[in-house]
C-alpha positions as CSV (number, residue, x, y, z in Angstrom):
1,M,-14.6,26.2,123.0
2,E,-12.4,26.4,119.9
3,C,-12.1,30.2,120.3
4,I,-11.0,29.7,123.9
5,K,-8.5,27.1,122.8
6,M,-7.1,29.5,120.2
7,F,-6.9,32.4,122.7
8,N,-5.0,30.2,125.2
9,L,-2.6,29.1,122.4
10,L,-2.0,32.8,121.3
11,A,-1.5,33.8,125.0
12,R,1.2,31.1,125.4
13,Q,2.9,32.3,122.2
14,F,3.2,35.8,123.5
15,E,4.9,34.4,126.6
16,K,7.3,32.2,124.6
17,P,6.8,32.3,120.8
18,D,7.7,29.2,118.9
19,G,7.3,27.8,115.4
20,L,5.2,29.3,112.6
21,L,2.7,30.8,115.1
22,G,5.7,32.1,117.0
23,K,6.9,34.0,113.9
24,I,3.4,35.4,113.4
25,T,3.2,36.4,117.1
26,G,6.7,38.0,116.7
27,L,5.4,40.2,113.8
28,I,2.3,41.3,115.9
29,M,4.7,42.1,118.8
30,F,6.9,44.1,116.5
31,L,4.1,46.3,115.2
32,E,2.6,46.8,118.6
33,N,5.8,47.6,120.5
34,R,7.3,50.0,118.0
35,K,6.2,53.3,119.8
36,I,6.7,51.7,123.2
37,N,10.2,50.7,122.3
38,R,11.2,54.1,121.0
39,W,9.8,55.7,124.0
40,S,11.6,53.4,126.4
41,I,14.9,53.8,124.5
42,K,14.7,57.5,124.8
43,R,14.0,57.2,128.6
44,L,17.2,55.2,128.9
45,H,19.5,58.1,127.8
46,I,22.0,55.9,126.0
47,K,25.5,57.5,125.5
48,K,28.5,56.7,123.3
49,G,30.5,53.8,124.9
50,D,27.6,52.3,126.8
51,R,27.4,48.6,127.3
52,I,23.6,47.6,127.1
53,L,21.6,44.6,128.2
54,E,18.1,44.1,126.8
55,I,15.9,41.5,128.6
56,G,13.2,40.1,126.3
57,Y,14.4,41.5,123.0
58,G,11.6,39.6,121.2
59,P,12.0,40.2,117.4
60,G,14.9,42.4,117.8
61,F,13.3,45.8,117.0
62,A,14.8,47.7,120.0
63,V,18.2,46.2,119.4
64,K,18.2,47.5,115.8
65,E,16.8,50.8,116.8
66,I,19.5,51.3,119.4
67,M,22.3,50.3,117.1
68,E,21.2,52.5,114.2
69,S,20.7,55.5,116.4
70,T,23.7,55.4,118.7
71,R,27.4,54.8,117.6
72,K,30.0,53.0,119.6
73,V,27.8,51.0,121.8
74,T,27.7,47.3,122.5
75,L,24.5,45.3,123.3
76,D,23.8,41.9,124.8
77,G,20.2,40.5,124.8
78,I,18.6,37.6,126.5
79,D,15.1,36.2,125.6
80,L,13.3,33.0,126.7
81,S,12.4,32.1,123.1
82,E,14.7,30.3,120.7
83,S,12.4,31.3,117.9
84,M,12.6,35.0,118.8
85,K,16.5,34.7,118.9
86,Q,16.5,33.4,115.4
87,T,14.3,36.3,114.2
88,A,16.2,38.9,116.1
89,E,19.5,37.5,114.8
90,K,18.3,37.8,111.2
91,R,17.2,41.4,111.8
92,N,20.5,42.5,113.4
93,Q,23.0,40.1,111.5
94,C,25.3,43.0,110.5
95,Y,25.8,44.1,114.1
96,I,26.3,40.6,115.2
97,R,29.0,40.0,112.5
98,E,30.7,43.1,113.7
99,G,30.7,41.9,117.3
100,K,28.6,44.7,118.5
101,V,25.6,42.6,119.4
102,K,25.3,39.2,121.1
103,L,22.0,37.5,121.6
104,Y,21.2,34.6,124.0
105,S,18.2,32.5,124.8
106,G,17.4,31.7,128.4
107,D,16.0,33.1,131.7
108,I,17.5,36.3,133.2
109,S,17.5,34.6,136.6
110,S,20.4,32.3,135.4
111,Y,22.2,34.7,133.1
112,Q,25.8,35.0,134.0
113,P,27.7,37.8,132.0
114,N,31.5,38.3,132.4
115,H,31.2,42.1,132.3
116,L,29.1,45.0,133.8
117,Y,26.3,47.0,132.0
118,N,25.7,50.7,132.0
119,K,22.2,50.4,130.8
120,V,19.5,47.7,131.1
121,L,16.3,47.7,129.1
122,S,13.2,45.5,129.3
123,V,9.9,46.2,127.4
124,N,6.8,44.1,127.9
125,N,8.7,41.4,129.5
126,Y,8.8,42.1,133.3
127,P,5.5,40.3,134.1
128,L,6.8,37.1,132.5
129,W,9.9,36.9,134.9
130,E,9.5,33.7,137.1
131,K,11.6,35.3,139.8
132,P,11.3,39.1,139.5
133,N,12.8,40.1,142.8
134,Q,15.7,37.6,142.6
135,S,16.3,38.6,139.0
136,L,16.3,42.4,139.8
137,K,19.0,41.7,142.6
138,R,21.1,39.8,140.1
139,I,20.7,42.6,137.5
140,Y,21.8,45.1,140.2
141,H,25.1,43.3,140.6
142,M,25.5,43.0,136.7
143,M,25.4,46.8,136.5
144,A,28.2,49.5,136.8
145,A,27.9,52.1,139.4
146,G,25.6,54.9,138.3
147,G,24.0,52.5,135.6
148,Q,20.3,52.9,134.7
149,I,17.6,50.3,134.3
150,T,14.3,51.0,132.4
151,L,11.3,48.6,132.8
152,T,8.3,49.4,130.5
153,V,5.1,47.4,130.4
154,Q,1.8,47.7,128.6
155,P,-0.7,45.6,130.5
156,R,-2.0,42.8,128.2
157,E,-4.1,40.6,130.6
158,D,-7.9,40.3,130.1
159,G,-9.6,43.4,131.5
160,A,-6.4,45.5,131.9
161,G,-6.9,49.3,131.9
162,A,-5.2,52.4,133.1
163,Q,-5.4,51.4,136.8
164,T,-3.6,48.2,135.9
165,A,-0.7,50.2,134.5
166,R,-0.6,52.4,137.6
167,D,-0.6,49.4,139.9
168,L,2.3,47.9,137.9
169,G,4.2,51.2,138.3
170,E,3.9,51.0,142.0
171,S,4.7,47.3,142.1
172,M,7.9,47.7,140.0
173,T,8.9,50.7,142.1
174,R,8.7,48.6,145.1
175,D,10.7,45.6,143.5
176,L,13.4,48.0,142.3
177,T,13.8,49.7,145.7
178,E,14.1,46.3,147.4
179,A,16.7,45.2,144.9
180,G,18.8,48.3,145.9
181,F,18.0,50.7,143.1
182,H,17.4,54.5,143.8
183,N,16.4,57.7,142.0
184,I,13.4,56.0,140.6
185,S,11.1,57.7,138.2
186,V,7.7,56.6,136.8
187,A,6.2,57.7,133.5
188,F,3.0,56.9,131.6
189,K,2.3,56.9,127.8
190,K,-1.1,56.7,126.1
191,V,-0.6,53.9,123.6
192,R,-3.4,51.9,122.3
193,P,-5.1,49.8,123.6
194,V,-4.0,50.4,127.2
195,L,-2.0,53.0,129.1
196,T,1.7,52.0,129.3
197,V,4.0,52.4,132.3
198,S,7.7,52.9,132.3
199,V,9.8,52.9,135.5
200,S,13.5,53.9,135.5
201,A,16.0,53.6,138.3
202,H,19.8,53.9,139.0
203,K,22.3,51.8,140.8
């Protein structure tokens, strides 16, 4: 029974990390997501001058990776967890001071920027969205014409396998199409412990 309680507690932390356990969870997420983040960033085809939005930035690894590898871009991020916001801000404080990065806590369904984005990235966050269809439609209107979105997910639920990733790819493709996106491409990457899927689309 104690093991089940601990598992449930950890599962909740991966959804919305908080406190000391949240910081430990953030470190685990950082290590697990490294390869997946780099792959997803490469698929996003970021160019100089892009304005980028990351949804579910977690401990801020992708934010730092993007800012270190691409000059003259700006990046906003939104994440459900205030604890992750603090961790990500620490990791990216130099870019925040320079005004190149702004991080927010909250849900994407209620996020209201005052500018358009060329690129949108979300890694291991899409299954946690409370209103995925509504959120994708909002994101569509937040993007500049020709902008690209990349959604990447490594299934983490109990019993997940390669077929889970394939099913997710089909589901995300349908959701993106319904939101108005086109030119959709689906890719898979073998990353332990489960096959990872990434779906990209254009406005």
